[in-house]
Structure formats: structure tokens, C-alpha cells
C-alpha positions as CSV (number, residue, x, y, z in Angstrom):
1,M,-22.5,8.1,3.1
2,N,-19.2,8.3,4.9
3,G,-16.7,5.7,6.0
4,I,-13.9,3.4,5.1
5,I,-14.3,0.1,3.2
6,N,-12.0,-2.9,3.4
7,L,-12.2,-4.1,-0.2
8,K,-10.7,-7.4,-1.3
9,K,-9.5,-6.5,-4.8
10,E,-9.4,-9.4,-7.2
11,A,-6.9,-10.2,-9.9
12,G,-7.4,-8.6,-13.4
13,M,-8.8,-5.3,-12.0
14,T,-7.0,-2.0,-11.5
15,S,-7.5,0.1,-8.4
16,H,-9.2,2.7,-10.5
17,D,-11.6,0.0,-11.9
18,A,-12.5,-0.9,-8.3
19,V,-13.3,2.7,-7.4
20,F,-15.4,3.1,-10.6
21,K,-17.5,0.0,-9.8
22,L,-18.0,1.0,-6.2
23,R,-19.3,4.4,-7.3
24,K,-22.0,2.6,-9.2
25,I,-22.7,0.2,-6.4
26,L,-22.9,3.0,-3.7
27,G,-24.4,5.6,-5.9
28,T,-21.8,8.3,-5.0
29,K,-18.9,9.8,-6.8
30,K,-17.0,10.8,-3.7
31,I,-14.8,7.7,-3.4
32,G,-11.0,7.3,-3.3
33,H,-8.5,4.5,-2.5
34,G,-5.7,4.4,0.0
35,G,-2.9,2.8,-2.0
36,T,-2.7,1.4,-5.6
37,L,-2.5,-2.3,-6.2
38,D,-1.2,-3.6,-9.6
39,P,-3.9,-5.4,-11.7
40,D,-2.5,-8.9,-11.0
41,V,-2.2,-8.3,-7.2
42,V,-5.1,-9.4,-5.0
43,G,-5.8,-8.3,-1.4
44,V,-6.7,-5.4,0.8
45,L,-7.5,-2.1,-1.0
46,P,-8.7,0.5,1.5
47,I,-11.5,2.6,0.1
48,A,-12.6,6.0,1.5
49,V,-16.2,7.2,1.0
50,G,-17.6,10.7,1.5
51,K,-15.8,12.6,4.3
52,A,-13.4,9.8,4.7
53,T,-11.8,10.8,1.3
54,R,-10.0,13.5,3.3
55,M,-8.3,10.7,5.3
56,V,-6.7,9.0,2.2
57,E,-3.3,10.5,2.6
58,F,-3.0,9.3,6.2
59,M,-4.3,5.8,5.2
60,Q,-1.5,5.7,2.5
61,D,1.1,6.6,5.1
62,E,0.6,3.5,7.2
63,G,2.8,0.4,6.6
64,K,1.6,-2.5,4.4
65,V,2.0,-6.3,4.7
66,Y,2.4,-8.6,1.7
67,E,2.8,-12.3,1.0
68,G,4.0,-13.5,-2.3
69,E,6.3,-15.7,-4.3
70,I,9.7,-15.0,-6.0
71,T,10.9,-16.9,-9.0
72,L,14.6,-17.1,-9.8
73,G,15.8,-18.0,-13.3
74,Y,14.4,-15.2,-15.5
75,S,13.4,-11.5,-15.4
76,T,10.6,-9.7,-17.2
77,T,9.8,-6.3,-18.6
78,T,7.3,-5.6,-15.8
79,E,9.2,-7.3,-13.0
80,D,6.2,-9.7,-12.4
81,A,4.8,-12.7,-14.1
82,S,2.7,-10.7,-16.6
83,G,5.7,-9.3,-18.6
84,E,7.8,-10.6,-21.4
85,V,11.0,-12.4,-20.6
86,V,14.1,-10.2,-20.9
87,S,16.9,-12.2,-19.3
88,E,17.4,-15.8,-18.3
89,T,19.9,-17.2,-15.8
90,P,19.1,-20.9,-15.3
91,V,19.3,-22.2,-11.7
92,L,21.5,-25.3,-12.3
93,S,22.1,-26.4,-8.7
94,H,20.3,-26.2,-5.4
95,L,20.8,-22.9,-3.5
96,D,22.2,-22.6,-0.1
97,E,19.2,-21.5,2.0
98,K,21.4,-19.7,4.5
99,L,22.8,-17.5,1.7
100,V,19.3,-16.8,0.5
101,D,18.2,-15.8,3.9
102,G,21.3,-13.7,4.4
103,A,20.5,-11.8,1.1
104,I,17.0,-11.3,2.3
105,A,18.2,-9.9,5.6
106,S,20.5,-7.4,3.8
107,L,17.4,-5.9,2.2
108,T,15.7,-5.0,5.4
109,G,15.7,-1.5,7.0
110,P,16.0,1.7,5.0
111,I,16.8,0.9,1.4
112,T,16.9,2.7,-2.0
113,Q,14.7,1.6,-4.9
114,I,14.4,2.7,-8.5
115,P,10.8,2.4,-9.6
116,P,10.1,-0.1,-12.4
117,M,9.4,1.3,-15.9
118,Y,5.9,-0.2,-15.7
119,S,4.7,1.9,-12.8
120,A,2.5,5.0,-12.3
121,V,5.4,7.2,-11.0
122,K,5.6,10.4,-13.1
123,V,8.7,11.7,-14.8
124,N,8.4,15.0,-16.7
125,G,4.6,14.9,-16.3
126,R,4.2,11.5,-17.8
127,K,3.7,8.1,-16.1
128,L,6.5,5.7,-16.5
129,Y,4.3,3.0,-18.0
130,E,3.4,5.4,-20.8
131,Y,7.1,5.7,-21.7
132,A,7.5,1.9,-21.4
133,R,4.5,1.2,-23.7
134,A,6.1,3.6,-26.3
135,G,9.3,1.6,-26.1
136,Q,11.2,4.4,-24.3
137,E,13.3,4.1,-21.2
138,V,13.9,7.2,-19.1
139,E,16.0,8.0,-16.1
140,R,14.0,7.2,-12.9
141,P,14.4,9.0,-9.6
142,E,15.6,6.9,-6.7
143,R,13.3,6.7,-3.7
144,Q,14.0,5.8,0.0
145,V,11.7,3.2,1.5
146,T,11.8,1.1,4.6
147,I,11.5,-2.7,4.8
148,Y,10.4,-3.5,8.4
149,Q,10.3,-7.3,7.9
150,F,11.3,-9.5,5.0
151,E,11.4,-13.3,5.4
152,R,11.2,-16.5,3.4
153,T,8.1,-18.5,4.4
154,S,8.7,-21.7,2.5
155,P,11.4,-24.1,1.4
156,I,13.0,-23.4,-2.0
157,S,11.3,-25.5,-4.7
158,Y,12.8,-26.4,-8.0
159,E,11.2,-26.9,-11.4
160,G,13.3,-27.2,-14.5
161,H,15.9,-24.4,-14.3
162,L,13.8,-22.3,-12.0
163,A,13.7,-21.9,-8.2
164,R,10.8,-20.5,-6.2
165,F,9.9,-19.7,-2.6
166,T,7.3,-17.7,-0.8
167,F,7.9,-14.6,1.4
168,R,6.3,-12.1,3.7
169,V,7.1,-8.4,3.7
170,K,6.1,-5.5,5.9
171,C,7.1,-2.2,4.3
172,S,6.6,1.5,4.2
173,K,4.4,3.3,1.6
174,G,6.0,3.6,-1.9
175,T,7.7,0.2,-1.8
176,Y,7.7,-1.8,-5.0
177,I,7.7,-5.5,-4.1
178,R,8.4,-6.3,-7.7
179,T,11.6,-4.3,-7.5
180,L,12.5,-5.9,-4.1
181,S,12.2,-9.3,-5.8
182,V,14.5,-8.3,-8.7
183,D,17.0,-6.8,-6.3
184,L,17.1,-10.0,-4.2
185,G,17.7,-12.0,-7.4
186,E,20.6,-9.7,-8.3
187,K,22.2,-10.2,-4.8
188,L,22.0,-14.0,-5.4
189,G,23.3,-13.7,-9.0
190,Y,20.1,-14.6,-10.8
191,A,17.5,-12.9,-12.9
192,A,14.3,-12.9,-11.0
193,H,10.7,-11.6,-10.8
194,M,7.8,-11.5,-8.5
195,S,5.6,-14.4,-9.6
196,Q,2.7,-13.8,-7.1
197,L,1.6,-11.2,-4.6
198,T,-1.2,-10.7,-2.1
199,R,-1.7,-7.6,0.2
200,I,-2.5,-9.0,3.6
201,S,-2.8,-5.7,5.5
202,A,-3.0,-1.9,4.7
203,A,-4.2,1.1,6.8
204,G,-4.9,-1.2,9.7
205,L,-7.3,-3.4,7.7
206,Q,-6.8,-7.1,7.4
207,L,-7.5,-9.5,4.5
208,E,-9.6,-11.9,6.5
209,D,-12.1,-9.1,7.1
210,A,-12.2,-7.8,3.5
211,L,-15.2,-8.0,1.2
212,T,-15.4,-8.5,-2.5
213,L,-17.3,-6.1,-4.8
214,E,-20.0,-8.7,-5.2
215,E,-20.4,-9.1,-1.4
216,I,-20.6,-5.3,-0.9
217,A,-23.2,-5.0,-3.7
218,E,-25.3,-7.7,-2.0
219,K,-25.2,-5.8,1.3
220,V,-26.2,-2.5,-0.3
221,E,-29.1,-4.2,-2.0
222,A,-30.2,-5.6,1.3
223,G,-29.9,-2.2,3.0
224,Q,-27.0,-3.3,5.2
225,L,-24.2,-0.7,5.5
226,D,-22.2,-2.5,8.3
227,F,-19.2,-2.8,5.9
228,L,-18.5,0.9,6.4
229,Y,-15.9,1.5,9.1
230,P,-15.8,4.9,10.9
231,L,-13.4,7.6,9.9
232,E,-11.3,6.9,13.0
233,I,-9.9,3.8,11.3
234,G,-8.1,6.0,8.8
235,T,-6.0,7.8,11.4
236,G,-3.5,4.9,11.3
237,D,-0.3,5.4,13.2
238,L,-1.1,9.1,14.1
239,V,-0.8,9.8,17.8
240,K,-4.3,10.3,19.3
241,V,-5.1,13.2,21.7
242,F,-8.5,13.8,23.4
243,L,-9.5,17.5,23.6
244,T,-11.4,19.4,26.2
245,Q,-14.7,21.0,25.1
246,E,-12.9,24.4,25.1
247,E,-10.1,23.1,22.9
248,A,-12.5,21.4,20.5
249,T,-14.4,24.7,20.1
250,E,-11.2,26.5,19.2
251,V,-10.3,23.8,16.7
252,R,-13.7,24.0,15.0
253,F,-13.0,27.7,14.5
254,G,-9.7,27.0,12.9
255,R,-7.7,28.5,15.8
256,F,-4.3,27.4,17.1
257,I,-4.2,25.5,20.4
258,E,-1.5,24.6,22.8
259,L,-0.9,20.9,23.6
260,D,1.8,19.1,25.5
261,Q,2.9,17.0,22.5
262,T,6.0,16.8,20.3
263,E,4.6,14.9,17.2
264,Q,4.3,16.8,13.9
265,E,0.7,15.6,13.3
266,L,-2.0,14.5,15.7
267,A,-5.4,12.9,15.4
268,A,-7.6,15.0,17.7
269,F,-10.7,13.4,19.2
270,E,-13.7,14.9,21.1
271,D,-15.1,12.1,23.2
272,D,-14.8,9.1,20.9
273,K,-15.3,10.9,17.6
274,L,-12.5,12.1,15.3
275,L,-12.6,15.9,15.3
276,A,-9.6,17.0,13.3
277,I,-6.0,16.3,12.2
278,L,-3.7,18.8,13.8
279,E,-0.4,20.1,12.5
280,K,2.4,21.4,14.7
281,R,3.5,25.0,14.0
282,D,6.3,26.2,16.3
283,N,4.9,25.4,19.8
284,L,1.2,25.3,18.8
285,Y,-1.1,23.0,16.9
286,K,-3.1,24.3,13.9
287,P,-6.2,22.4,12.5
288,R,-5.2,20.9,9.2
289,K,-8.4,19.1,8.5
290,V,-11.6,19.4,10.6
291,F,-14.3,16.7,10.2
292,N,-17.2,17.9,12.4
């Protein structure tokens, strides 16, 4: 069994839980996912099966789209609604929406983030959340990410001393939307957290087409495997080239070929089938991964 699954991950489940359950449903161990989702986050979780597991790194490289909600008024240990309150800054008057939108605009483009303590980023061989659970805080490395789009999608609503609004973000891999929410709050002068999040798109897969674990299990039981997308879906933003029969033969034997291209990596096709991922070496292209 080979292909890519557009899984709709539900709340309360880790990405690892989803992979574990799919292994049982599909009866195969060769399964991986294309981008971790926090347990409370719902939405698209790209799943690679069989040969497609070799595409995971390219699936992760493609940009992602999220819709969610930010709450101003208090921050939490986890930067989302599941954590304990650590700071409160009551919102005592209505906010100027133009100022809010200006702060949002200032967080678009290339930005620097510091990963939250409750995350799977490793420092000195240990995951940050392991330090956090032990009550330890360690220095975290900065990371560069890109916010392609960040916009408010609702009026600002008020409840008690809290303010809330929904948003939409298109971003590069490695972006923490929780941290983006906290950083926005800081720019506005308030403690903040991400109170809700849904991944709308990842690896070219859309939420409206995603299937739950239960729906996939029903299809497998009925002998229907139409939920498996071909490997080609996993090439994402890679530039596609179509090889001649002679070039394809050279690639199958692991040999360098000459192509009139400038990109560092290419998705090489023979007819309509993905043959290989090619990597530029000087003026030639070397097969990095060959699929058939």
C-alpha cells in the first residue's frame, strides 16, 4: 500500500496517536506524518504510507494555512487555552481595530520566533516540553520563519476583561501559531494566548477533502482505497521536469544528468509518474530519491 492520506485530525489526539491508529486500520507499519499538530488543534494532517514516507520531508516543506482565535487578557504556560494562567492584563476599554490590524501587519514577512517551552523542539538532546514538565526553563534557539499572510477575520468581541477575534495565517514550516498570538499580544500591550486553531491546508491538501479516522476505517472495511492520493501530491512546491526515456534510465541507475534548470531540487517525472527527486550538484543533477 502506497500513497498519501488527507487525514482530519480531531482534538485530543496527538499526531503520533493518529499514526498509531492508522497503522492498525491499514495493517502496515510504514506510515509517517507530514507536520505535527498539537493535541488540541484540529485539521489537515498529511499522512504518508509505504513508498510515500520518502516524501515526508518535502510535504513538510510546503506552506500551511490556519484559521484560529486569539484571546487578549491573559497568557498561559503553553501559549494556548490548555495551559495554566501565568499573567493577566485586563482589557478595560475597546481596542482601536486599525491599531490591531497594524500590529498584525507588522508580523508578516520574515520574522524571528522563540519556540514555546511546551514544544517538541530539542535542546541538548531533550524535548522542550520535557524540561517544562520538570519545572525547568532553558535557553531556546531562535528560528527564522515566514508569515505569508496574517489577517483578522472577525470584529473584536468583548467578554468581561477579555477581547477576542479570529484570524487566518499562511506560513512556512516551523511556525508556531501559539507564539505568533503571544507576540501579537505583546505588540498591543496585553498578555495573550491562542484560544483555538484549525489547520485548513497543508502539503496541498484541503480540510474540506479530509477524512476522519472513522471514515477511513469504514472505507478500508468496504475494500475502498480511493482515499489514497498518488505520490505526486507530495512533491508540493518543487519544480517539475519531464524526462526523456534516456534521461529516466540514467536516473534509475543513479547517474548524473544535465538539465537546463537552476533550482536546487526538482521533481522528475517520466510520463505522468513521479520517478525521482533530483538534487543539483555543480552543473548537473543527481538522483536523491528514486521511486520506480
